[in-house]
Backbone bond lengths (Angstrom), bond angles and torsions (degrees), N, CA, C in turn:
res aa  C-N    CA-C-N  psi(-1)  N-CA   C-N-CA  omega(-1)  CA-C   N-CA-C  phi
1 M - - - 1.445 - - 1.526 108.41 -
2 K 1.293 116.73 123.05 1.460 122.13 -177.99 1.530 109.66 -93.37
3 S 1.310 115.11 132.87 1.457 120.57 178.09 1.514 109.61 -100.08
4 D 1.317 116.06 140.69 1.461 119.36 177.53 1.527 111.08 -95.30
5 I 1.327 116.95 7.90 1.456 121.47 176.55 1.516 108.30 -94.79
6 H 1.327 116.17 132.10 1.466 121.99 177.49 1.534 108.47 -60.12
7 D 1.289 117.46 129.65 1.457 122.66 179.88 1.520 108.88 -87.55
8 D 1.326 116.42 82.89 1.456 119.04 -175.38 1.525 112.00 -86.10
9 L 1.312 115.51 154.95 1.451 124.06 -172.92 1.527 113.50 -55.42
10 F 1.322 117.50 -58.63 1.459 120.14 -171.72 1.522 112.53 -73.79
11 Q 1.313 117.60 -33.54 1.459 119.53 176.28 1.526 109.60 -65.70
12 S 1.321 117.21 -37.75 1.463 121.15 177.64 1.524 111.38 -64.03
13 L 1.325 117.40 -41.54 1.463 121.05 179.08 1.523 112.26 -74.78
14 F 1.316 116.30 -29.79 1.458 121.24 -176.02 1.527 112.75 -60.16
15 K 1.322 117.08 -30.33 1.470 119.39 -178.28 1.530 111.73 -61.32
16 W 1.331 117.82 -19.47 1.461 121.86 179.24 1.526 112.31 -89.80
17 A 1.300 117.63 -4.24 1.471 122.12 -177.29 1.522 110.76 -102.32
18 R 1.305 116.55 51.55 1.458 121.09 -176.26 1.520 112.37 -55.34
19 R 1.302 115.95 127.64 1.469 124.92 179.69 1.528 112.28 56.89
20 Q 1.323 116.09 26.94 1.456 121.59 178.19 1.531 110.50 -126.84
21 D 1.324 116.40 33.13 1.463 121.67 -175.28 1.528 112.30 -51.93
22 E 1.322 115.33 -50.59 1.466 120.06 -176.44 1.528 111.23 -65.06
23 N 1.314 116.84 -45.51 1.465 120.21 -179.91 1.527 110.99 -64.55
24 F 1.313 117.19 -41.36 1.463 120.60 179.70 1.531 110.38 -62.28
25 S 1.317 116.89 -49.09 1.472 121.02 -179.98 1.522 111.16 -60.38
26 T 1.328 116.60 -40.71 1.462 121.53 178.55 1.523 110.96 -63.02
27 E 1.320 116.69 -47.55 1.470 121.02 -178.01 1.527 111.78 -64.64
28 V 1.335 117.31 -38.74 1.465 120.12 177.59 1.527 109.68 -64.83
29 F 1.324 116.58 -46.69 1.458 121.28 178.97 1.531 110.87 -56.65
30 V 1.323 117.18 -48.32 1.459 121.75 -178.52 1.527 110.70 -66.76
31 S 1.312 117.98 -39.81 1.471 120.58 178.43 1.525 111.34 -60.65
32 I 1.316 116.15 -41.93 1.464 119.59 178.55 1.525 110.36 -68.32
33 F 1.317 116.70 -40.65 1.468 120.37 178.48 1.529 110.44 -61.55
34 R 1.328 117.26 -43.77 1.471 120.95 177.54 1.528 111.06 -63.54
35 H 1.336 116.03 -40.33 1.472 119.81 177.26 1.535 109.74 -59.34
36 L 1.314 116.22 -45.82 1.467 120.24 179.52 1.531 110.89 -65.52
37 Q 1.305 116.61 -36.76 1.465 120.98 177.82 1.528 110.08 -57.86
38 R 1.313 117.78 -41.40 1.470 122.13 -178.83 1.525 113.01 -81.86
39 N 1.336 117.47 -35.22 1.459 120.99 -169.13 1.523 115.85 -111.81
40 E 1.308 117.61 -22.05 1.469 122.30 -179.30 1.528 107.69 -140.95
41 P 1.337 117.91 66.52 1.467 120.20 -173.57 1.528 114.65 -58.87
42 K 1.325 117.79 -31.43 1.476 119.05 177.49 1.525 110.74 -63.28
43 I 1.315 115.87 -40.88 1.474 120.74 179.16 1.528 109.63 -68.96
44 A 1.329 117.04 -41.63 1.464 120.65 178.21 1.526 110.71 -59.14
45 A 1.317 117.10 -42.03 1.472 120.55 178.32 1.527 110.54 -63.61
46 K 1.322 116.94 -42.37 1.472 120.35 179.28 1.525 111.11 -63.85
47 I 1.327 116.46 -41.09 1.463 119.67 179.24 1.523 110.48 -66.81
48 F 1.328 116.57 -41.92 1.459 119.52 176.49 1.529 110.60 -58.80
49 N 1.324 116.29 -47.43 1.465 120.34 179.86 1.523 110.93 -61.54
50 F 1.333 116.75 -37.11 1.461 120.77 175.77 1.533 110.45 -64.75
51 L 1.325 116.77 -45.70 1.469 120.83 -178.95 1.521 112.20 -58.92
52 T 1.317 117.09 -35.44 1.466 120.82 -178.02 1.525 112.55 -96.93
53 D 1.332 116.54 9.45 1.465 121.78 -177.25 1.526 110.14 53.93
54 S 1.325 115.60 35.67 1.469 124.65 -179.74 1.527 113.22 57.24
55 K 1.333 116.33 25.11 1.466 119.43 174.92 1.524 110.02 -66.81
56 Y 1.326 115.14 -26.73 1.456 121.59 172.88 1.526 106.77 -136.94
57 E 1.291 117.63 117.40 1.472 122.16 -179.15 1.526 109.42 -86.33
58 L 1.302 115.89 108.24 1.455 121.12 178.94 1.516 109.89 -76.09
59 T 1.319 116.35 132.91 1.461 120.41 177.61 1.522 109.35 -91.34
60 L 1.308 114.93 162.58 1.464 121.40 179.63 1.532 111.13 -60.45
61 K 1.315 117.15 -35.50 1.466 121.28 179.71 1.529 112.29 -67.86
62 E 1.321 117.42 -25.86 1.468 121.11 -178.12 1.528 113.33 -83.42
63 V 1.313 117.05 -22.29 1.469 121.58 -173.72 1.530 112.91 -52.93
64 P 1.336 120.20 -48.67 1.474 119.12 -177.51 1.529 114.27 -63.48
65 F 1.325 117.14 -18.88 1.456 120.80 -175.38 1.533 113.60 -94.87
66 L 1.315 116.84 2.03 1.460 119.53 175.81 1.518 109.50 -71.27
67 N 1.299 116.06 135.94 1.458 121.80 171.26 1.526 106.44 -106.75
68 I 1.316 116.40 117.44 1.466 121.42 -176.98 1.523 107.00 -114.53
69 S 1.323 116.84 115.78 1.454 120.41 -178.27 1.526 110.53 -128.16
70 T 1.324 115.02 160.90 1.461 120.74 178.11 1.520 109.61 -120.68
71 Q 1.318 114.72 150.25 1.458 123.12 174.61 1.529 112.93 52.19
72 S 1.323 116.54 47.32 1.469 121.34 178.34 1.530 109.79 -78.30
73 S 1.318 117.01 114.98 1.464 120.81 179.74 1.515 110.24 -75.27
74 M 1.328 114.65 131.18 1.461 121.64 178.04 1.518 107.44 -135.01
75 D 1.322 117.07 170.57 1.460 120.15 -177.77 1.529 113.01 -63.10
76 M 1.320 118.42 -24.34 1.462 121.37 -177.01 1.529 113.37 -102.42
77 G 1.319 117.96 3.91 1.459 120.50 -179.64 1.522 111.46 141.89
78 R 1.317 114.96 -161.42 1.462 120.34 -177.02 1.525 109.80 -136.70
79 P 1.340 117.46 90.80 1.467 118.63 176.88 1.531 109.82 -59.14
80 D 1.316 116.16 144.46 1.458 120.20 -179.18 1.516 111.74 -64.28
81 I 1.334 116.45 -40.63 1.464 121.26 -179.95 1.524 108.36 -136.10
82 V 1.331 115.77 136.09 1.466 121.66 173.16 1.522 106.68 -125.00
83 I 1.329 115.48 126.19 1.462 121.72 176.15 1.524 106.19 -117.13
84 E 1.331 115.39 124.54 1.462 117.17 -179.65 1.519 111.57 -143.19
85 S 1.320 113.00 155.43 1.464 122.42 173.19 1.526 105.57 -145.08
86 A 1.308 116.29 -168.28 1.465 119.98 -178.22 1.529 112.63 -62.30
87 H 1.346 117.14 -26.64 1.468 120.08 -172.61 1.520 114.85 -115.89
88 L 1.331 117.79 -3.93 1.457 117.49 -173.96 1.514 112.04 -149.48
89 V 1.315 114.05 157.27 1.459 121.61 169.73 1.530 107.72 -142.27
90 I 1.312 114.55 132.89 1.462 121.85 179.63 1.525 107.60 -123.70
91 F 1.326 117.23 129.33 1.461 121.78 171.09 1.523 106.69 -102.74
92 I 1.321 116.05 132.83 1.466 120.74 175.19 1.517 107.90 -122.05
93 E 1.315 115.78 123.97 1.463 121.62 176.32 1.521 108.28 -107.70
94 V 1.329 115.18 126.71 1.461 122.75 -175.13 1.523 109.26 -107.01
95 K 1.330 116.00 135.11 1.464 121.05 175.18 1.521 108.81 -135.60
96 L 1.325 114.53 139.21 1.465 119.46 174.88 1.521 108.90 -106.58
97 N 1.308 117.28 -71.50 1.461 120.45 -178.72 1.523 112.97 -119.25
98 A 1.304 117.43 -12.33 1.461 121.57 -178.68 1.523 110.57 -89.40
99 G 1.320 115.27 163.31 1.454 120.74 174.87 1.520 109.96 -89.48
100 F 1.311 116.32 178.44 1.454 121.73 177.14 1.521 108.68 -79.95
101 G 1.329 115.89 152.10 1.461 120.66 177.01 1.520 111.03 -69.04
102 D 1.327 115.41 167.10 1.458 121.59 -179.19 1.523 110.55 -57.74
103 K 1.310 116.81 116.64 1.471 124.12 179.21 1.531 112.79 57.07
104 Q 1.314 117.23 21.08 1.464 121.94 -176.73 1.523 111.88 -56.76
105 L 1.314 117.28 -53.79 1.462 120.17 -177.67 1.522 111.67 -69.26
106 F 1.325 117.02 -34.28 1.467 120.53 175.33 1.527 110.46 -60.43
107 R 1.335 116.96 -43.98 1.474 120.92 178.33 1.527 110.84 -62.73
108 Y 1.326 117.00 -41.41 1.467 120.36 179.42 1.531 110.90 -65.44
109 K 1.334 116.36 -42.29 1.470 119.65 178.69 1.526 110.83 -64.07
110 S 1.320 116.94 -39.38 1.461 120.90 178.16 1.520 110.76 -62.95
111 K 1.315 116.29 -44.43 1.468 120.89 178.56 1.530 110.36 -61.53
112 L 1.316 116.92 -44.71 1.465 120.36 179.61 1.530 111.86 -62.23
113 S 1.317 116.80 -37.16 1.472 119.95 -178.46 1.531 111.73 -66.98
114 K 1.326 117.22 -19.37 1.465 121.62 -179.36 1.531 112.32 -98.56
115 E 1.313 117.20 -0.58 1.464 120.86 -177.38 1.521 111.51 -74.54
116 K 1.324 116.15 154.47 1.468 123.53 -177.92 1.516 112.50 -83.09
117 Y 1.314 118.20 -5.57 1.456 122.44 -173.89 1.526 111.54 -74.24
118 K 1.316 115.02 150.06 1.465 121.48 177.20 1.524 110.77 -66.35
119 H 1.340 116.91 -38.13 1.461 121.92 -177.82 1.526 109.88 -124.23
120 T 1.329 115.22 133.70 1.461 121.37 174.12 1.517 108.55 -134.62
121 C 1.321 115.77 155.33 1.465 119.21 -179.50 1.526 108.75 -159.13
122 L 1.318 116.39 136.50 1.455 122.26 172.76 1.524 107.65 -108.27
123 V 1.331 115.77 122.56 1.459 122.79 -177.10 1.524 108.46 -120.35
124 T 1.317 116.51 139.88 1.468 120.49 170.64 1.524 108.70 -117.06
125 I 1.313 114.78 143.77 1.461 121.94 172.04 1.522 105.78 -124.31
126 T 1.328 115.67 116.16 1.463 120.68 -174.31 1.526 110.97 -130.16
127 K 1.310 114.47 165.83 1.464 120.42 175.72 1.530 110.21 -79.49
128 Y 1.312 115.58 -42.09 1.464 121.78 -175.82 1.519 110.56 -104.26
129 P 1.328 116.67 162.57 1.477 118.88 175.49 1.529 110.15 -58.83
130 L 1.300 116.81 151.42 1.458 121.97 -175.19 1.533 112.99 -58.31
131 E 1.326 117.86 -30.84 1.472 120.41 179.88 1.523 111.04 -58.28
132 Y 1.311 116.67 -30.70 1.458 122.79 -179.67 1.529 111.09 -57.49
133 Y 1.303 116.86 -30.71 1.454 121.30 -174.85 1.527 113.15 -87.86
134 G 1.335 118.84 -8.29 1.459 123.17 175.12 1.523 114.79 59.21
135 L 1.308 117.66 49.61 1.455 121.63 -177.71 1.528 111.66 -82.52
136 T 1.321 115.90 150.01 1.456 120.83 174.79 1.528 108.50 -84.91
137 D 1.322 116.89 167.87 1.469 120.94 179.96 1.528 112.08 -57.17
138 S 1.333 117.24 -37.37 1.464 120.19 -178.09 1.529 112.60 -72.10
139 E 1.327 116.87 -10.47 1.462 121.10 -179.93 1.525 113.32 -104.40
140 L 1.315 117.15 -6.94 1.460 119.17 -175.34 1.525 111.25 -65.54
141 P 1.326 116.32 132.00 1.468 119.67 179.19 1.527 110.96 -73.99
142 D 1.321 115.53 165.98 1.462 120.51 175.46 1.526 110.36 -70.92
143 V 1.333 115.87 -34.45 1.462 122.01 179.04 1.519 107.94 -137.07
144 S 1.310 115.64 132.03 1.461 121.60 178.01 1.525 108.58 -120.02
145 L 1.320 116.03 116.61 1.463 121.71 179.27 1.517 109.34 -119.83
146 R 1.320 114.20 160.22 1.461 120.57 173.37 1.519 107.97 -117.21
147 W 1.318 115.92 160.42 1.460 120.01 178.95 1.520 111.39 -58.56
148 I 1.318 116.92 -32.12 1.469 119.76 178.08 1.537 109.61 -64.07
149 D 1.338 117.36 -35.40 1.469 121.45 176.86 1.529 110.58 -66.00
150 I 1.330 115.92 -40.17 1.474 120.89 178.75 1.526 109.17 -62.09
151 A 1.335 116.76 -47.64 1.473 120.81 -179.29 1.528 110.86 -60.46
152 K 1.327 117.02 -44.51 1.471 120.18 179.15 1.521 111.27 -63.82
153 S 1.316 116.64 -41.76 1.459 120.83 179.76 1.526 110.57 -62.80
154 F 1.319 117.35 -48.20 1.459 121.27 -179.15 1.525 111.73 -61.86
155 S 1.312 116.82 -34.53 1.471 119.65 -174.98 1.530 113.05 -78.30
156 K 1.313 118.72 -13.98 1.462 119.06 -175.34 1.531 114.36 -92.26
157 Y 1.328 117.88 -9.81 1.457 120.25 -176.63 1.518 112.07 -85.46
158 K 1.320 115.40 145.08 1.465 121.80 177.50 1.526 107.99 -82.96
159 I 1.305 115.19 102.42 1.462 121.83 -177.81 1.526 108.71 -87.25
160 I 1.324 116.29 134.47 1.456 121.09 -176.51 1.527 112.39 -90.84
161 K 1.301 116.74 -49.00 1.461 120.77 -172.98 1.531 111.45 -87.12
162 P 1.341 116.86 135.22 1.472 121.06 -177.64 1.534 113.64 -57.37
163 I 1.321 118.40 -39.90 1.465 119.45 -179.17 1.526 110.77 -66.31
164 S 1.324 117.12 -36.60 1.465 120.74 177.15 1.521 110.08 -64.55
165 K 1.313 116.18 -44.61 1.470 120.67 178.63 1.523 110.25 -61.19
166 Y 1.325 116.10 -44.06 1.464 120.67 179.14 1.527 110.78 -59.20
167 L 1.326 117.53 -48.56 1.465 120.77 -178.35 1.525 111.66 -61.91
168 I 1.312 116.15 -43.03 1.464 119.40 179.71 1.524 111.00 -67.03
169 D 1.319 117.23 -44.07 1.470 120.25 177.82 1.527 111.15 -59.69
170 E 1.330 116.30 -42.26 1.464 120.82 179.28 1.528 111.31 -66.35
171 F 1.330 117.09 -37.95 1.460 120.66 178.79 1.527 110.81 -66.06
172 I 1.310 116.69 -43.62 1.472 119.98 177.89 1.529 110.05 -62.98
173 L 1.309 116.76 -41.99 1.466 121.09 176.91 1.532 110.27 -60.78
174 F 1.318 117.03 -43.70 1.463 121.64 177.46 1.528 111.06 -60.37
175 L 1.333 117.33 -46.33 1.465 120.36 179.16 1.524 111.13 -60.72
176 N 1.327 116.33 -41.94 1.468 120.27 178.80 1.528 111.73 -65.27
177 R 1.319 116.61 -46.74 1.475 120.97 -178.58 1.521 112.64 -68.55
178 S 1.319 115.96 -26.23 1.467 120.16 177.98 1.528 112.01 -85.01
179 N 1.307 115.55 3.30 1.470 122.31 179.47 1.526 112.51 63.44
180 L 1.321 116.76 27.46 1.460 120.10 178.64 1.512 112.68 -86.60
181 T 1.306 117.02 -14.04 1.466 119.64 -178.89 1.532 112.22 -102.68
182 A 1.316 116.56 8.36 1.467 119.32 178.68 1.521 109.56 -71.70
183 R 1.294 115.74 142.89 1.464 120.67 176.41 1.518 108.46 -70.19
184 G 1.322 116.23 135.25 1.464 119.35 -179.41 1.480 111.53 -141.68
């Protein structure tokens, strides 16, 4: 039986991530970011700068020293993504269809305000506009992005290596097929 649907990488793997949509999307995003960090550092720096709305401009020399981790347990919760170096720490909270936990972003902002780093930033990546989540002023992130913004950002960079281009193209296809880039 021949299928007329493109058999893309991440959609094929996604079927094994039952009820783990958010974690799967987060891990794919971070895996691609780490790949770019090692293989396309200029692109990794641009994506980092995009993620932080250029609140901190990462230089090419700093890219290899970024530590990018997922699901880091801390006393105030577990940010989906933590990016840190000697001078900065960024918490990224990812949401697909669920809302934020009780005071989740407030706890993350409080933790960041107590950090020793010169630069801190709380970023959210969501499916819907932030207003949908009904956050209070004390919970508002420093940067609010949507998956559609991520897809647009990834698609505009001049990728040099074929494997990098393939991974990014597949990720954008996955975001589109998962209905994460729909306007809402």
